[in-house]
C-alpha positions in Angstrom: 1.8 -2.5 39.0 0.1 0.9 38.4 -3.6 1.1 37.6 -5.1 4.0 35.8 -8.1 5.3 37.8 -11.2 7.2 36.9 -9.7 10.3 38.5 -7.0 10.5 35.9 -6.9 13.3 33.4 -8.9 11.5 30.8 -12.3 9.7 31.4 -14.2 7.4 29.1 -17.7 6.4 30.0 -19.5 4.0 27.6 -22.9 5.2 28.7 -22.2 9.0 28.3 -24.1 10.1 25.3 -22.1 13.4 25.0 -18.9 11.4 24.8 -20.4 8.9 22.5 -21.4 11.6 20.0 -17.8 12.7 19.6 -15.4 10.1 21.3 -12.4 10.5 18.9 -10.2 12.9 21.0 -10.8 10.8 24.1 -10.0 7.6 22.2 -6.8 9.3 21.0 -5.8 10.2 24.5 -6.5 6.7 25.7 -4.3 5.3 22.9 -1.5 7.7 23.5 -1.4 8.0 27.3 -3.6 5.3 28.9 -3.6 2.2 26.6 -4.8 0.2 29.5 -7.5 2.3 31.0 -9.3 1.6 34.3 -12.9 2.8 35.0 -13.6 2.4 38.7 -17.2 3.5 38.5 -18.3 0.6 36.2 -15.4 -1.7 37.1 -13.8 -2.4 33.8 -10.5 -2.0 31.9 -10.4 -0.8 28.3 -7.9 -1.5 25.5 -7.8 1.1 22.8 -4.8 0.4 20.5 -5.2 -1.7 17.3 -2.5 -4.2 18.2 -3.9 -4.7 21.7 -7.5 -5.2 20.5 -6.4 -7.6 17.8 -4.1 -9.6 20.2 -7.1 -9.9 22.6 -9.2 -11.4 19.9 -6.4 -13.9 19.2 -6.4 -15.1 22.8 -10.1 -16.1 23.3 -9.3 -18.5 26.2 -7.7 -15.6 28.1 -10.1 -12.8 27.0 -13.2 -14.9 27.4 -16.7 -14.3 26.0 -18.4 -16.7 28.4 -19.5 -13.9 30.8 -21.2 -11.9 28.1 -19.9 -9.3 25.6 -22.1 -6.3 26.6 -21.0 -4.4 29.7 -24.3 -4.1 31.4 -25.0 -7.8 30.9 -21.7 -9.1 32.2 -21.5 -10.7 35.6 -19.3 -12.9 37.8 -21.2 -16.0 36.5 -20.8 -17.4 33.0 -23.9 -17.1 30.8 -26.2 -20.1 30.6 -26.7 -20.2 26.8 -26.1 -22.2 23.7 -25.3 -19.1 21.6 -21.7 -19.6 20.4 -21.0 -15.8 20.6 -20.9 -16.4 24.4 -18.9 -19.7 24.3 -15.2 -20.4 24.4 -13.3 -23.3 22.8 -13.9 -26.3 22.6 -17.7 -25.7 22.7 -17.4 -22.6 20.4 -15.2 -24.5 17.9 -17.7 -27.4 17.5 -20.7 -25.1 17.1 -18.9 -22.6 14.7 -17.9 -25.4 12.4 -21.5 -26.6 12.3 -23.0 -23.2 11.6 -20.2 -22.4 9.0 -21.6 -25.3 6.9 -25.0 -23.6 6.8 -23.5 -20.1 6.0 -22.1 -21.2 2.7 -20.7 -18.8 0.1 -23.0 -20.3 -2.4 -26.1 -19.4 -0.3 -24.9 -15.9 0.4 -24.1 -15.3 -3.3 -27.5 -16.5 -4.3 -29.0 -13.6 -2.3 -27.7 -10.9 -4.7 -30.8 -10.7 -6.8 -33.0 -10.6 -3.7 -30.9 -7.8 -2.2 -30.9 -5.8 -5.4 -34.6 -6.2 -5.8 -35.3 -5.0 -2.2 -32.9 -2.0 -2.7 -34.7 -1.0 -5.8 -38.1 -1.2 -4.1 -37.0 0.9 -1.2 -35.0 3.5 -3.2 -37.7 3.9 -5.9 -40.0 5.1 -3.1 -37.6 8.0 -2.5 -39.3 10.8 -4.4 -38.0 14.3 -5.1 -39.2 16.8 -2.6 -40.7 14.1 -0.3 -39.2 13.0 3.1 -37.0 9.9 3.0 -35.2 8.4 6.0 -32.1 6.6 4.8 -32.1 4.3 7.9 -35.8 3.8 8.7 -37.0 3.6 5.1 -34.0 1.7 3.7 -31.0 0.8 5.9 -32.9 -0.9 8.7 -35.6 -2.9 6.8 -33.2 -4.1 4.1 -31.0 -6.5 6.3 -34.0 -7.8 8.2 -35.7 -9.0 5.1 -32.4 -10.4 3.7 -31.8 -12.4 6.8 -35.4 -13.7 6.7 -34.8 -14.8 3.2 -31.6 -16.5 4.1 -33.1 -18.4 7.0 -36.1 -19.5 4.9 -38.9 -17.4 6.4 -41.8 -17.6 3.9 -42.2 -14.3 2.0 -45.7 -14.0 3.3 -44.3 -13.8 6.9 -41.2 -11.7 6.2 -42.8 -8.3 7.0 -44.1 -9.7 10.3 -40.6 -11.1 11.0 -39.0 -7.8 10.1 -41.2 -5.9 12.6 -40.4 -8.5 15.3 -36.7 -8.2 14.5 -36.9 -4.4 14.7 -38.7 -4.6 18.1 -36.0 -6.9 19.6 -33.7 -3.9 19.3 -36.0 -1.6 21.2 -34.2 0.7 23.6 -35.9 1.7 26.9 -34.7 5.1 28.2 -34.3 3.5 31.7 -33.6 -0.2 31.1 -31.6 0.1 27.9 -31.5 -3.0 25.7 -33.0 -5.3 28.4 -36.6 -4.4 28.6 -40.1 -6.0 28.4 -40.9 -4.8 24.9 -37.6 -6.2 23.5 -37.9 -9.4 25.5 -41.5 -10.0 24.4 -40.6 -9.6 20.7 -37.6 -11.9 21.1 -39.8 -14.6 22.7 -42.4 -14.4 19.9 -39.7 -14.5 17.2 -38.0 -17.5 18.9 -41.3 -19.4 19.1 -41.9 -18.7 15.5 -38.5 -19.9 14.5 -38.9 -23.1 16.6 -42.2 -23.8 14.7 -40.3 -23.3 11.3 -37.5 -25.6 12.5 -40.0 -28.3 13.5 -41.5 -28.1 10.1 -38.1 -28.4 8.4 -37.5 -31.7 10.2 -40.3 -33.2 8.2 -40.0 -31.0 5.1 -36.5 -29.8 4.5 -35.9 -27.0 1.9 -32.9 -25.2 0.4 -32.5 -22.7 3.3 -30.4 -22.1 6.3 -33.0 -23.5 8.8 -32.9 -26.8 7.0 -29.1 -26.8 7.1 -29.2 -26.3 10.8 -31.7 -29.1 11.3 -29.6 -31.5 9.2 -26.2 -30.6 10.5 -24.5 -33.1 12.8 -22.8 -32.2 16.1 -20.3 -34.3 18.0 -20.7 -34.0 21.8 -17.9 -34.2 24.3 -18.5 -37.9 24.8 -18.2 -38.6 21.1 -22.0 -38.9 20.5 -23.0 -37.7 17.1 -26.4 -35.9 17.0 -28.4 -33.2 15.4 -29.3 -29.9 17.1 -32.3 -29.8 19.3 -35.1 -27.4 18.2 -34.2 -24.9 20.9 -30.5 -25.0 19.9 -31.3 -24.4 16.3 -33.6 -21.6 17.1 -30.9 -20.0 19.3 -28.5 -20.1 16.3 -31.2 -18.5 14.1 -31.7 -15.8 16.8 -28.0 -15.0 16.8 -27.9 -14.8 13.0 -30.8 -12.4 13.0 -29.3 -10.1 15.6 -25.9 -10.0 14.1 -27.0 -9.8 10.5 -29.5 -6.9 11.1 -27.9 -4.4 13.4 -24.5 -4.2 11.7 -25.8 -3.5 8.2 -28.4 -0.9 9.5 -25.6 1.0 11.2 -23.2 0.7 8.3 -25.7 2.2 5.9 -26.6 5.0 8.3 -22.9 6.0 8.5 -22.6 5.7 4.7 -25.4 8.3 4.2 -23.9 10.7 6.8 -20.2 10.3 5.8 -20.7 10.5 2.0 -22.9 13.6 2.6 -19.9 15.1 4.5 -17.5 14.1 1.7 -19.3 14.9 -1.6 -16.2 14.7 -3.6 -15.7 11.1 -2.5 -19.4 10.3 -3.1 -19.0 11.7 -6.7 -15.9 9.5 -7.1 -17.9 6.4 -6.1 -20.8 7.3 -8.4 -18.4 7.6 -11.3 -16.3 4.5 -10.3 -18.6 1.9 -8.7 -15.7 -0.6 -8.7 -14.3 1.4 -5.7 -17.4 0.7 -3.6 -16.2 -2.5 -2.0 -13.1 -0.6 -0.7 -15.4 2.2 0.5 -17.3 -0.4 2.5 -14.1 -1.4 4.3 -13.2 2.2 4.9 -16.7 2.9 6.4 -16.3 -0.1 8.7 -12.8 1.1 9.8 -13.7 4.7 10.2 -17.0 4.3 12.1 -17.3 0.7 13.5 -21.0 -0.1 13.9 -20.1 -2.0 17.1 -17.2 0.0 18.6 -17.1 -1.9 22.0 -16.9 -5.6 22.8 -16.7 -7.0 26.3 -14.4 -9.8 27.5 -13.7 -11.6 30.8 -10.2 -12.3 31.9 -9.5 -15.9 32.9 -6.0 -15.1 34.2 -3.8 -12.1 35.1 -2.6 -10.1 32.1 0.1 -7.5 32.2 0.1 -4.9 29.4 1.9 -1.6 29.1 3.0 -1.8 32.8 -0.5 -2.4 34.1 -1.7 -5.7 35.6 -5.3 -6.6 34.9 -6.2 -9.3 37.3 -8.1 -12.5 36.5 -11.9 -12.1 36.6 -11.7 -8.5 35.3 -14.1 -7.1 32.7 -12.2 -5.8 29.7 -13.7 -3.7 26.9 -12.1 -3.9 23.5 -12.5 -0.5 21.8 -12.9 -1.5 18.2 -13.9 2.0 17.3 -10.7 3.4 18.7 -8.6 0.6 17.1 -9.9 1.7 13.7 -8.6 5.2 14.3 -5.2 4.1 15.6 -2.4 6.1 13.9 0.0 3.3 14.7 -1.9 1.1 12.2 -3.4 3.5 9.7 -1.5 6.7 8.5 -3.8 9.7 8.8 -6.3 7.5 10.5 -8.6 10.5 11.3 -9.2 11.1 7.6 -12.0 9.3 5.7 -10.7 8.0 2.4 -12.7 5.6 0.2 -9.6 4.8 -1.8 -7.5 4.1 1.3 -5.4 1.0 0.9 -5.0 -1.1 4.0 -4.8 -4.8 4.9 -7.5 -5.3 7.5 -9.6 -3.9 10.3 -11.2 -5.4 13.4 -14.8 -4.1 13.0 -16.0 -7.7 12.3 -13.9 -9.0 15.1 -10.9 -11.2 14.6 -10.0 -14.8 15.3 -12.5 -17.4 16.3 -15.3 -14.8 16.9 -14.9 -13.2 13.5 -18.4 -12.4 12.3 -19.8 -15.3 10.3 -22.1 -12.9 8.4 -19.3 -10.6 7.3 -19.5 -11.7 3.7 -23.2 -11.1 3.7 -22.9 -7.7 5.3 -20.3 -6.7 2.7 -22.6 -7.9 -0.1 -25.5 -5.9 1.3 -23.4 -2.8 1.8 -22.0 -3.0 -1.7 -25.3 -3.5 -3.5 -27.0 -0.8 -1.3 -24.4 1.8 -2.3 -24.4 0.7 -6.0 -28.2 1.0 -6.2 -28.3 4.3 -4.2 -25.6 6.1 -6.2 -27.1 4.9 -9.5 -30.3 6.7 -8.6 -29.1 9.4 -6.3 -25.5 10.5 -6.9 -26.2 13.4 -4.6 -28.2 13.9 -1.4 -28.3 16.2 1.6 -28.7 15.0 5.2 -30.8 17.0 7.6 -28.3 16.9 10.4 -30.6 18.8 12.8 -33.3 16.1 12.4 -30.9 13.1 12.4 -31.1 11.0 15.6 -28.3 9.0 17.0 -28.4 5.5 18.5 -26.6 5.3 21.9 -25.8 2.0 23.6 -22.7 0.7 25.3 -21.9 -1.5 22.3 -23.6 -0.1 19.2 -23.0 3.3 17.7 -24.8 4.8 14.7 -28.0 6.4 13.6 -31.7 5.7 14.2 -32.9 8.4 11.8 -31.0 10.0 8.9 -33.5 12.2 7.0 -32.2 13.0 3.4 -33.3 15.1 0.5 -32.1 14.8 -3.1 
């Protein structure tokens, strides 16, 4: 079968910051002309249509996560990790069921007052005529402290934990996401979580760390056991990473897009009941994580192209959200758009466990912002983008009221 090469008329490079700043036309051309795209330079295929991305999520044993989900970290060897995001069934099934019991709707709902209080504290510091960064002063610290509360980090340690969480996302201009500063922070945070988990073994509390300690896991041989301390800490690490980055990018996009669409911002300020739908539209329109990597366990033929087993495949979630085959006028941002679903939280077995918390944080953050500041202006010249192969959004969004 034919294979689309890098020399074709359209080229998409996940590391190209110029493309990343404005990928929409290239994504459209991929969807229309090259729905199975081959990049020879980095050795991957890319799927860009909504139906294809969703179908790949529905076939996790074919589109495997076991070799990593970030392009520069993927290799021929499966990852040696207990993190379920990099596991396939049946291991993923057993562990997800365990963590789901810790991520209960009751516990998430009980965070509403904490989230609203944090939002009030951050937003009340936004003074007329003074600089305020919607990401650094609000969107980034908010989810870090919420996650710390959910896990059970003592309030006296939460600011330290937030700084460590922030540092784990440090980007090195040369090494990218894998660098000494990020690794050191991750090790320190992991060691701290292990100490808390050890404490919970003797003194359980009403928090997620205690749930992880108490939860029982059935091994392949039928043995029923609890998680080891390192296993529980690995789960806590995963929850921190997923729960912090997505919300920070979501709120950055909210500030930018609602500034570009002041009529829709006014609509939300006047009708806060529309805000939950606006959150879904924000996620569809600008997916915080627009690219997810998968590893093929068998040959797959799609649109006349055969992708051989052991190929890297990138699922372009950001493009899927702009697919006109799924969403009429997909290029338009509309907080009142009616649609059934999107894939910005993934789909199938790897659907984001923290989606309900992210939605709760996004809703409350916009409610509290619009109640205080129904209008703002973004300094687009001073705004700074975040560029990685898998995350897309803003590091800095300076705003004035």
